[in-house]
Backbone as a printed PyTorch tensor [residue, N CA C, xyz], in Angstrom:
tensor([[[  74.9480,  -99.2920,   26.6710],
         [  74.5270, -100.4860,   28.0240],
         [  75.4980, -101.8160,   28.6920]],

        [[  75.7290, -101.7030,   29.6770],
         [  76.2780, -103.0070,   29.5360],
         [  75.2810, -104.4500,   31.2330]],

        [[  75.5550, -104.9240,   30.4730],
         [  74.4570, -105.6510,   31.5520],
         [  76.3890, -106.7830,   32.2680]],

        [[  75.6530, -106.5110,   33.4000],
         [  76.7670, -107.2510,   34.0070],
         [  76.1170, -108.2880,   35.4830]],

        [[  76.6380, -110.0240,   35.0150],
         [  76.0730, -110.9810,   35.9020],
         [  77.3920, -111.2970,   37.0020]],

        [[  76.7160, -111.1910,   37.9850],
         [  77.4050, -112.0830,   39.3910],
         [  76.8380, -112.5990,   40.2300]],

        [[  77.2200, -113.9760,   41.5750],
         [  77.0900, -114.6740,   41.7290],
         [  76.0720, -113.8780,   42.9950]],

        [[  74.9930, -114.0780,   43.1000],
         [  74.5830, -113.4410,   44.3160],
         [  74.0310, -113.9250,   45.3260]],

        [[  75.5250, -115.1290,   45.5860],
         [  75.3360, -115.5000,   46.3790],
         [  77.0360, -115.4840,   47.2770]],

        [[  77.5670, -114.9370,   46.4390],
         [  79.4250, -114.9110,   46.9120],
         [  78.7200, -113.5550,   47.5930]],

        [[  79.3790, -113.4630,   49.1410],
         [  80.1050, -112.1100,   48.9550],
         [  81.0040, -111.4220,   48.8380]],

        [[  82.3290, -111.5150,   48.4100],
         [  83.2870, -110.4960,   48.2900],
         [  82.3060, -110.2980,   46.4440]],

        [[  81.5140, -111.1950,   45.2680],
         [  80.8620, -110.8790,   44.7930],
         [  79.9680, -109.6410,   44.4080]],

        [[  79.4150, -110.1420,   45.5740],
         [  77.9200, -108.1920,   45.9340],
         [  78.6530, -107.3780,   46.1130]],

        [[  79.8570, -107.1300,   47.2030],
         [  80.5070, -105.7220,   47.5080],
         [  81.3490, -105.4870,   46.3260]],

        [[  81.6040, -106.1800,   44.8210],
         [  82.0980, -105.4700,   43.4800],
         [  81.3830, -105.3550,   43.6070]],

        [[  79.9230, -105.7080,   43.0810],
         [  78.7530, -105.4710,   42.2920],
         [  78.3320, -104.0230,   42.9860]],

        [[  78.0150, -104.3090,   44.5050],
         [  78.1220, -102.7190,   45.0200],
         [  78.7370, -101.6910,   45.2670]],

        [[  80.0740, -101.6420,   44.3760],
         [  80.9770, -100.4510,   44.7980],
         [  80.3290, -100.6870,   43.0350]],

        [[  80.5130, -100.9380,   41.7670],
         [  80.0060, -100.4580,   40.3350],
         [  79.1320,  -99.6160,   40.4470]],

        [[  78.0400,  -99.9180,   41.7070],
         [  76.6660,  -99.5440,   41.1580],
         [  77.1460,  -98.6560,   41.7450]],

        [[  77.5550,  -97.6400,   43.0190],
         [  78.5060,  -96.1470,   43.2270],
         [  79.2890,  -95.5820,   42.3610]],

        [[  80.2590,  -97.0910,   41.8880],
         [  80.7460,  -95.9830,   40.6540],
         [  80.0440,  -95.4240,   39.7300]],

        [[  78.1240,  -96.3810,   39.5930],
         [  77.6830,  -95.9670,   38.1340],
         [  77.5260,  -94.7030,   38.5720]],

        [[  77.4870,  -93.6870,   38.4490],
         [  76.8760,  -92.1190,   38.1400],
         [  76.2480,  -91.6450,   37.3440]],

        [[  76.3190,  -92.5340,   35.8760],
         [  74.9950,  -92.2920,   34.7370],
         [  74.1260,  -93.5180,   34.3570]],

        [[  73.6390,  -94.4090,   35.1900],
         [  73.2050,  -95.7120,   34.7610],
         [  73.4580,  -96.5400,   33.6570]],

        [[  75.2100,  -96.5510,   33.4610],
         [  74.7110,  -97.6440,   32.2770],
         [  75.5310,  -98.8590,   32.7550]],

        [[  75.2470,  -99.2930,   34.2020],
         [  74.9310, -100.4380,   34.2590],
         [  73.8000, -100.7230,   34.9610]],

        [[  73.8540, -101.8930,   34.5320],
         [  72.9960, -103.0470,   34.7630],
         [  73.6390, -104.2210,   35.4470]],

        [[  73.3470, -103.7000,   36.7550],
         [  73.9280, -104.8830,   37.5710],
         [  72.6500, -106.5300,   37.4790]],

        [[  72.6720, -107.5100,   37.3710],
         [  72.1830, -108.5970,   37.9290],
         [  72.5860, -109.6080,   38.1450]],

        [[  72.8670, -109.5720,   39.4730],
         [  72.3220, -111.7430,   40.7790],
         [  72.5960, -112.4100,   39.1190]],

        [[  73.1940, -113.7810,   39.0290],
         [  72.8570, -114.7230,   37.8970],
         [  71.8250, -115.3500,   38.3240]],

        [[  71.1180, -115.6880,   39.9220],
         [  70.0080, -116.8620,   40.2260],
         [  68.4610, -115.3600,   40.0560]],

        [[  68.7890, -114.4000,   39.5000],
         [  67.8550, -113.9080,   39.2960],
         [  66.9910, -114.0720,   37.8900]],

        [[  65.9230, -114.3570,   38.3170],
         [  64.7700, -114.8160,   37.0750],
         [  64.6970, -114.2590,   35.2540]],

        [[  65.2440, -113.2110,   35.5490],
         [  64.8210, -112.1940,   34.5140],
         [  66.2670, -111.5090,   33.6600]],

        [[  67.3910, -112.9230,   33.8590],
         [  68.8450, -113.0590,   33.3680],
         [  68.7760, -113.5590,   32.3210]],

        [[  67.7980, -114.5870,   32.1710],
         [  68.5310, -115.0740,   30.3420],
         [  67.7990, -114.4350,   29.9910]],

        [[  66.3160, -113.8550,   30.0330],
         [  65.3710, -113.2090,   29.2620],
         [  66.2670, -112.1160,   28.6010]],

        [[  66.4740, -111.2730,   29.8400],
         [  67.6330, -109.3510,   29.0800],
         [  69.0880, -110.2080,   28.7900]],

        [[  69.9790, -111.0840,   28.4940],
         [  70.7230, -111.8550,   28.2550],
         [  71.3210, -113.2570,   27.9940]],

        [[  70.7810, -113.4680,   26.6840],
         [  70.4020, -114.9910,   26.4030],
         [  71.6590, -115.2940,   25.6830]],

        [[  72.7220, -114.6360,   25.5240],
         [  73.8110, -115.0130,   25.6720],
         [  74.2750, -115.7750,   26.5900]],

        [[  74.3170, -115.0750,   27.6890],
         [  74.3870, -115.9180,   28.3900],
         [  73.8260, -117.6650,   29.2610]],

        [[  73.1440, -118.0360,   28.2180],
         [  71.8060, -119.2020,   28.5690],
         [  73.4390, -120.2150,   28.2240]],

        [[  74.1710, -121.6600,   29.0050],
         [  74.2910, -122.7380,   28.5960],
         [  75.8850, -121.7610,   29.0170]],

        [[  75.9900, -121.1330,   29.6440],
         [  77.4260, -120.7620,   29.9850],
         [  77.8120, -121.1380,   31.0540]],

        [[  79.0440, -121.1750,   31.6030],
         [  79.8420, -120.9690,   33.1550],
         [  79.9790, -119.9360,   33.4220]],

        [[  78.7910, -119.7190,   34.0040],
         [  78.7800, -118.3140,   34.5790],
         [  79.0160, -118.2630,   36.1770]],

        [[  79.0760, -119.5590,   36.8440],
         [  80.0690, -118.8010,   38.5050],
         [  81.5930, -118.6550,   38.6280]],

        [[  82.1540, -118.8780,   39.9130],
         [  83.1520, -118.8520,   39.7100],
         [  84.0540, -117.4810,   38.9880]],

        [[  83.3870, -116.7480,   38.2310],
         [  83.7050, -115.3900,   37.4270],
         [  83.1240, -114.0960,   36.7950]],

        [[  82.5350, -113.2440,   36.9340],
         [  81.6650, -112.1410,   36.4590],
         [  81.7110, -112.1460,   34.4440]],

        [[  80.6530, -111.6420,   34.5970],
         [  80.4800, -111.8430,   33.2520],
         [  79.8570, -110.5310,   33.2410]],

        [[  79.5340, -110.0640,   31.4760],
         [  79.1250, -108.9780,   31.1700],
         [  78.4590, -109.3340,   29.8180]],

        [[  77.3550, -108.5010,   29.5140],
         [  77.1810, -108.3470,   27.8740],
         [  76.5080, -107.0700,   27.5010]],

        [[  77.3570, -106.3060,   26.8170],
         [  76.3980, -104.8010,   25.8730],
         [  75.8930, -105.4290,   25.3990]],

        [[  74.6640, -104.6970,   25.7980],
         [  72.9680, -104.8430,   25.6960],
         [  73.1810, -104.0000,   23.9870]],

        [[  73.8270, -103.5790,   23.4290],
         [  73.5340, -103.1930,   22.0720],
         [  74.8050, -103.5790,   20.9860]],

        [[  75.3280, -104.5390,   20.9320],
         [  76.5920, -104.7780,   20.0820],
         [  76.4950, -106.6870,   20.5820]],

        [[  75.9520, -106.2750,   21.8190],
         [  74.9620, -108.4100,   21.5040],
         [  76.8830, -109.2620,   22.6120]],

        [[  77.7420, -108.2350,   22.6730],
         [  79.0050, -109.0940,   22.8430],
         [  78.7490, -109.3290,   24.3670]],

        [[  80.1300, -110.6310,   24.5030],
         [  80.1410, -110.3780,   25.9530],
         [  81.3180, -110.6170,   26.8450]],

        [[  81.0810, -110.7090,   27.6660],
         [  83.1900, -110.7280,   28.3260],
         [  82.8280, -111.3070,   29.4250]],

        [[  84.0610, -111.8700,   29.6730],
         [  84.7740, -112.7290,   31.2780],
         [  85.6120, -112.2660,   32.1830]],

        [[  85.4900, -112.1430,   33.5150],
         [  86.2420, -111.8390,   34.3550],
         [  86.9960, -110.5580,   33.6550]],

        [[  88.3610, -110.3450,   32.6470],
         [  88.9150, -109.4610,   33.0050],
         [  88.4470, -108.8890,   31.3200]],

        [[  87.8940, -109.7820,   30.4500],
         [  87.6420, -109.5750,   28.8070],
         [  86.8410, -107.8150,   29.7270]],

        [[  85.9280, -107.5480,   30.8590],
         [  85.5400, -106.6500,   31.3950],
         [  86.4290, -105.0830,   32.1430]],

        [[  87.0760, -105.6700,   31.1890],
         [  88.3260, -104.9850,   31.9860],
         [  87.7940, -103.6010,   31.2160]],

        [[  87.7410, -103.0570,   29.6400],
         [  87.3870, -101.5200,   28.8470],
         [  85.9030, -101.8310,   29.0990]],

        [[  85.3860, -102.0110,   28.4260],
         [  83.8490, -102.3040,   29.2660],
         [  83.8750, -101.4850,   30.3610]],

        [[  83.8500, -101.6460,   31.4910],
         [  83.7520, -101.6250,   32.4180],
         [  84.5820,  -99.6210,   32.6800]],

        [[  85.5600, -100.1290,   32.2230],
         [  86.3000,  -98.2490,   31.8180],
         [  85.4570,  -97.1570,   30.9440]],

        [[  84.5960,  -97.7630,   30.6380],
         [  84.0890,  -97.5160,   29.1290],
         [  83.1070,  -96.7360,   29.6650]],

        [[  82.3390,  -97.6460,   30.7070],
         [  81.2680,  -96.5380,   31.2760],
         [  80.8800,  -96.0680,   32.3650]],

        [[  82.0260,  -96.1130,   33.1170],
         [  82.7610,  -95.2320,   34.0850],
         [  83.4510,  -94.1320,   34.1490]],

        [[  82.7350,  -93.0830,   33.8390],
         [  84.0360,  -92.0790,   33.4630],
         [  84.6650,  -91.6300,   34.7420]],

        [[  84.3930,  -91.6140,   35.5680],
         [  85.4880,  -91.6340,   36.3470],
         [  86.5860,  -92.4540,   36.4390]],

        [[  86.8630,  -93.6570,   35.6760],
         [  87.3890,  -94.0290,   35.3320],
         [  88.0170,  -93.9170,   33.7320]],

        [[  87.3030,  -93.7080,   33.1800],
         [  88.0000,  -93.5660,   31.7090],
         [  88.8840,  -93.5400,   32.1300]],

        [[  89.8660,  -92.3240,   32.0220],
         [  91.1530,  -92.0980,   31.8810],
         [  92.2430,  -93.0540,   32.0120]],

        [[  91.8000,  -94.3010,   32.7480],
         [  93.1690,  -95.1870,   32.0980],
         [  92.8760,  -96.0550,   31.3730]],

        [[  91.8810,  -95.8410,   30.6240],
         [  91.7070,  -96.1900,   29.2490],
         [  92.9680,  -96.5260,   28.6270]],

        [[  93.8810,  -95.0130,   27.9180],
         [  94.8880,  -94.9710,   27.5070],
         [  96.2410,  -95.7880,   28.0670]],

        [[  95.8890,  -95.5850,   29.4410],
         [  97.2720,  -96.9640,   29.7690],
         [  96.9060,  -98.4740,   29.2050]],

        [[  95.9280,  -99.0730,   29.0010],
         [  95.6940, -100.0170,   29.0820],
         [  95.5780, -101.1760,   27.8810]],

        [[  96.7320, -100.2050,   26.6580],
         [  98.0590, -100.6030,   25.7210],
         [  99.3090, -101.1640,   25.7760]],

        [[  98.8890, -100.7040,   27.5920],
         [ 100.5810, -101.5570,   27.3070],
         [ 100.3720, -102.6270,   28.1990]],

        [[ 100.8130, -103.3860,   27.7910],
         [ 100.4460, -105.0100,   28.8300],
         [ 101.1690, -104.5450,   30.1570]],

        [[ 101.9320, -104.5470,   30.6770],
         [ 102.4490, -104.3550,   31.9610],
         [ 101.0780, -103.6160,   32.7130]],

        [[ 101.1680, -102.8350,   32.6930],
         [ 100.0510, -101.7130,   32.4850],
         [  98.8060, -102.7320,   33.2020]],

        [[  98.1350, -102.4390,   32.0510],
         [  97.1970, -103.4290,   32.3210],
         [  97.2340, -104.8230,   33.1740]],

        [[  97.2900, -105.6200,   33.1990],
         [  97.7890, -106.4200,   34.9680],
         [  97.4340, -105.4530,   35.6590]],

        [[  98.7910, -104.9330,   35.7260],
         [  98.3460, -103.5800,   37.2110],
         [  97.2600, -103.3860,   37.6860]],

        [[  97.1340, -102.2400,   36.7290],
         [  95.6120, -101.6280,   36.5120],
         [  94.2010, -102.7280,   37.1010]],

        [[  94.3160, -103.8320,   35.9880],
         [  92.8170, -105.0400,   36.2620],
         [  93.2350, -105.2280,   37.6660]],

        [[  94.3490, -105.5980,   38.3900],
         [  94.5330, -105.5850,   39.6830],
         [  94.2380, -104.1410,   40.7560]],

        [[  94.5140, -103.6720,   40.2870],
         [  94.4020, -102.2310,   41.1570],
         [  93.1870, -102.1040,   41.3120]],

        [[  92.3650, -102.0900,   40.5440],
         [  90.6430, -102.0660,   40.1460],
         [  90.0040, -103.1640,   40.3700]],

        [[  90.6080, -104.1310,   40.4970],
         [  89.7870, -105.2010,   41.6850],
         [  89.9880, -105.2840,   42.7220]],

        [[  90.8120, -104.3400,   43.2040],
         [  91.4730, -103.9300,   44.8170],
         [  90.5850, -103.5360,   44.9360]],

        [[  90.1820, -102.4670,   44.1310],
         [  88.9660, -101.6350,   44.6310],
         [  87.3690, -102.3360,   45.0180]],

        [[  87.3360, -103.4000,   43.9930],
         [  86.1230, -103.4350,   43.9940],
         [  85.4690, -103.9640,   45.1890]]])
């Protein structure tokens, strides 16, 4: 399970979160706005971090924290529809292109 923390006051962030919700057909993501009172209880590892300005995530199994582009691999793993892109991520130029392309979809 991957918890995604986004700025609930940012219209672009809200659109990205809505897109992720639509892609999450197997309920593998938990999306929380930064302003949600339960966020720090669910993910105390995020407390004290500067969360505004970029999306953050935490793997609720390993408790590993990801920020912005670091979320690409965990997201592709969590979203079966997009999992086919993972093998391409080992190529640096393709990784950048895939990241930009996927973010343009969000």
